[in-house]
Structures are given as C-alpha cells and as structure tokens.
N, C-alpha and C positions, 0 to 999 in steps of 0.2 A: 504494499500499499504506500502511496506516496506520502511522504512526511508533509505535515503542514508547517511550513515556514514562511511567513508573510510579513512585510511591513504593513501593519494593519492600519496606521493612520499618521498623517503628518498635520496636525491640527495648528495652523499658523494663527497666532494670537495678536500680532501686530503686523503692520505692512513693513515691507522692506524692498530693497531693491539690489539687483546684482549687477546693475551698471556701474560704469566707472566712477568711482568715489575716491575720498582721500584714503590714506593708508596708515593709519596709526597703528602702533604696537598693541595688540589685545592679548591680554592674559586670561587663562582659564583655569579655574580649580575643579578637580575631579572628586566628587564627594565619594565616601565609602557606599558601596551598594547596599541597600537595606531591603526589608522583606524577606519572603520565603520561596525558595524554588524546590526542585526535587530532592536536593540534598544541600546540606549546610555549607559545603564548600563552594557551592556556586556563588555565593556572594563576593568571595575573593577572586574566583574565576573570572566573572565579568567586570570586576575593577581592574584587574590586570589586563584584560583585554582592552579596556578604555585607555589605560597608560600607554599600551603597545601602539594602539591606533593613533593617539595624538603624537607620540614620539616619532611615529612612522612619517606623519605629515608635517613634522617640524613646527609643532604647535608651541607657544610660550605658555608653559604651565607654572602655577603658583603653588606654594605648599600650603596657604591658607586661603579660606574663602574671603577673607577680609582684604587680601592683597591681591584679588582678582576682579576683573570687570565682568567677567561672565562664569557661571557654574555649569557642570554637567551633572546632573542628579539622575542615578539609576536605582530602579526598585524591581523586585521581583514578586510575583503573586501567582498563584493557581489560576488557570483559564476556567472560567465558569461555564464555557460552551463545550469542554469535553474533559472526560476524565484522563489523568495522567498527561495533561498539558499545562504548560506554564507560560507566564508572559514577561518579557523584560521590557520595562517602560523606561525611556530615557527622555528627559527634558534639558532644556537649555533655558538657564535663568539669567537675566539681567540683574547683576548684583546692586547696581545703583537704584534701579526701580523696584526690585524684588518682583518683577515680572516674569511670567514664564512665557517667552517668546515663540518658542516652537517645541513640539514633542512629537515623539514616534515610538512605535512597539514592534517587538518581534514575538512571534508564536513559535514555541518549541515543546519537544518532548524531552530531548537531551540537549546539553549545551552545544554539541557538535552540529546540531542542525542549524545554528545560527552563523557558521562560518562563512558562508557565501554572502549573507546580506548584512553581516554585522558592519563592515567598512561602509556600505552603502548608506545605513542608518546614520552612522556618526558624521559622514561627509555631508549628508543632507542637512543635518542641523547646524553644522559648522558653517556651511555656505550661507546661511542667512545672516551672519555677522559680517559687515562692511570691512574691508581693510585687509592688510596682509598679517601672517603670523611668522614671527620670528622665533627661533629655537633659542633656549637658554639651559644653563646647566643644572638648574636646581629642580629636577624632576624626581618626583616621589618615587620610591621603589616598591612600597608595600602599603596595604591598607590600613586605616586606623585599626589597632588593636582591639578597640572597643568593640569592633563589628564581629569578633571572633573569640570572645573573651573565655569561651568554654573550650578552647583547644590548647590547654597547658598540659604539661607533662605531671605536675604535682599540685595538689591543693591542700594547704593547712587551714584547719579549722578549729573553732571553739564553740561548744554548745551546752545548754542545759536541758534536763529531761525531767518529765514526770512519769514516775514508774509504778503505778498501782498495779495490785495483783492479788490472786487468790491461791491459796494452798489445797492441795488435794492429798488427802492420806488420814493418818491418825489425829491431824489437826485441822479442824473444820473451819476454823475462822480466817477471815481476810488477813493478809499479812500487812506489815507496815507500810502505809501509804507514804512511799519515800520519793525524794528528789535526789538527782545526781547530776554531775557535770563532768566534762572532760575535754580533752584535745584529740585532735585526729590528723592523719596524714593519708591523702588519697592519691595512689599513682595511676595514671591513666596510661596503662602499657599499650592499649589499642585505642582506636577512635571510639569504639562503641563498648569497651570493656575497661573497667578498673578494679583496683584492690585497695581496701581501706584498713587500716589498722590504728590504734591509739592507745589512750590510757583513760579510763573512767573511774569515778570514785563516788560512793554513796551509801547511805544507810539501808541495811537490809535487816528486817525484823520479823517478829511473829508474836501473836498473843496465845499463850497457853492456859487453859483452865485447870487448875487441879483436881484430880479426881477424888481427893480426900475432903479438902476444904471447900472446894468450889470456888475459889478465889483466881481471878484472872491476872496473870504477870506477864509483862512485856519483856521480850529478849531481843536486843538488837546487836549488830556488829557492823563495823566499817568494812565494805566489800570493795576491793580494787578488781575492775575487769578489763581484759585486753580483748577488742573485738577483732575479728578475722572475717572480712566481709568480702564478697565477689558482687560487683554491681553491673547491671546491664545499663548503657548510657543512651538515652535519647536526647535529640536537642532540636525540639521543634522550634520554628520561628527564629527570633534573635534574641530573645531574652530568658528563655527557659531552658534548665537542663533537668530531665526526669530521670530517675535512678531506682527502678526496682532491685531489690538485692536479697542474698541470702547468705548464711555464714554461721559461725561458731563464736561464743563469747567464752574465754577462760578465766574462771573465777578464783580469786584469792581473798579470804577472809583475814583481816589483820589480827583481830583480837581471838578469833576461833570460838566465840560464844555459839555461833551459829555456822555450821559446817556444810556448805551446799556441795553438789558435786563439781567436779573439776570443769566440766563442759556444759554450756546451755545452747540450745539451737535457736536460731533467730531468722524470722522472714519480715521483710518490710519494704517500704517505699519513701524515697525522699525527693522533694521538689526545691530546686533552687533558682532563684530570680535574681536578675542582675541588679546591684545595688552599690554605687560608688565603685571603688577599684576591685570589688570582689562580688560575691553573692550572698544574700539571705537565704537560708534553707529551712523548711520545715520537714520533719521526719516522723514517720508513724510506723511502728513494727511491733512484733509480738514475740516473746521468748519462752522457751520451754526447757526445763532442766533435763539432762540426760543423766538421770539417777536421782537418788533420795538425798533430802537434807535431813540432818540431825542437829539436836540441841545439846551442848555440854552440859553434863550434870542433871539432864532429864531423861528418864528411861522411858521406853515405849513411845517415843515420838519420832515419825519418820513421815516425810511428806514430799511431794513435787511442788515446785513452784512454776507458777504460770504469770507472767507479767505484760503489761502494755508499755511500750516506750514511745512517749509523745514528746518530741524535742524540737527546740528553736535554736539556731546558731547562725554562725556567719564563717564563710572560708573564703580564701585568698589563694589565687591562681599564680603559679611560678614556672618558668621556663617555657616560653611559647614554641610550640611544635608546629611542624609544616605538615598539613593535611593535603595528600593528594588525592 
C-alpha cells in the first residue's frame, strides 16, 4: 500500500512577496520539537533534521529565540484521520510580532516517510522570508535536554511512604500503621528497562493481646529495607514516565524485637512528572512476606505481613544517554 506522506497545508497568515527586495541578514532559532510521535526519540530526530536542513541551506541560526528574528517551531501529534499515523507540524514565527506567518504539515507512519518532502516543507516556509541568509558558526548541535529529561542513565531519588498493613496468622490485629523514608538509585540499562535499589527505614510494629490477662501490648522495631526492583519504563507524551515494577525487599530489623523473614515480594507502579530539573513521582505498591514473622520473648506468635506502600518523592537524572 502506498505510504501517506503529504504536505497537508501551507496556510499563509500574512502577505509576502518573492520579488526582488532588500537583503538583510536574517537569523532563525530552531525550537525543540514538542508533542508526541510514534516513539519518544522522534522529537530529537525531527529537531536534528531541521538543524541539518538549515545548515545545508547556509541559514544564519541563533542559539536563543531572543536573539533571532524568526523561529521554526515543530510539533508532533497523532493523526486523527488514521490509526498508526502521525503529523509533523512546522510553523514559522516572526519573533518581533509573535505572528505565525506560515505553517505546514507532513503526514507519516514512520519518520523515514518524510525524507523526500522534509526539505520541500522547510524550504517552502523559509522562502516566505524576504532577504538572503548568511551562515554563521554558532550552530546548535543538540536539542534542549528538557525535551528528553527521561533519557538518563541514572536517577537519584528521595521519598517518604505510608505503609499500612495487616497480619495474617496467630496475630489477628492490624500491624503498626507506619511511615518510612529512604533514598534510591535507579539505573536505566535499557531505554525501556531499569533496575532500582536503595535504602529505606521505618517502624515495624504489631499489637498482641495476652491470652491470660487480655491486655494488648504494642511491639515495634526499626526496620531497614533494601529494595531490588526491576521496572518496565513507558514514556508517553513529553512530561510523563510510567514504571510498573516487581522485585524483592531485603529486611534487616535493628533491635530484633520483631523478626520478619529476610525477603518480601513487592508489586507496584510509579508515575513520574517533570518538575524543575528532575521529576516528582507517586508510587503505589504492595508487599508480601516470604515467610513468617516472630516476636522476641512472645511464644506462639507467628504471622505473615501484608503492607501497602503509598509514596511521594523526587528524583533527579544524571548522565544523558543517546537514544537511537
């Protein structure tokens, strides 16, 4: 089937003339491409195509919008008229008047579909500007990193959690409604997979009713936990990072009043939203002990712990990676 690759429209918002005119030097700023295409890396791919095209045409490019007379503004979006198709929309803005003077679109299924008409689209927009274009050396080499904040090798995080739970076994009462906090390090060894570990600490408690006096007594301990999590990474749009995960917690009671099993199983989901230089994230998960918990100096008590983990935190990415 023939690929749908078209220049959909060139909407001229102001009059122009291609006749002989004065020839001032014109500077153009290329904005990072926003929106969502078929894959997250398409934003930087189209941005780099714009840089290449303007370089090839010896256009005078500015590093900032403030220092340029015009801006090329690109945006990706799904095509509403067909499944699996996307639109690359390009606008030429007069920075002095903030007016969009001309715009055009390319319809594609994969970025390769735009190869033949990409140059035509860019040239059509640029020819509406009167004057000549003089090349300079201050050509930007990569898009603004804000546009691909999710493509880092390492993320360092800080979070607080609420961890209510229930006990199942010879203790029938809900356990201590505790809070815990911790630090984390998440390594993205693949674009869609990451491994997270860290160190978390919080109170672990239980309420036990005496079989002789009927009196209830609280027992609690300071529990240090080391998470070992495998995460699947989704990057929809330009501001979200969604990560369902599974893994284990290694449990270390400090006082050993309460002795949980060494390992707990966890299943959960984390959502990160771009905020400042890093991302705010919200996590929801559930843990189940792999084994029984006992209480020191209390006989005939053995139970399984089941806990909810509801957390809020912040993480910061380091070491930008190249996504191919």
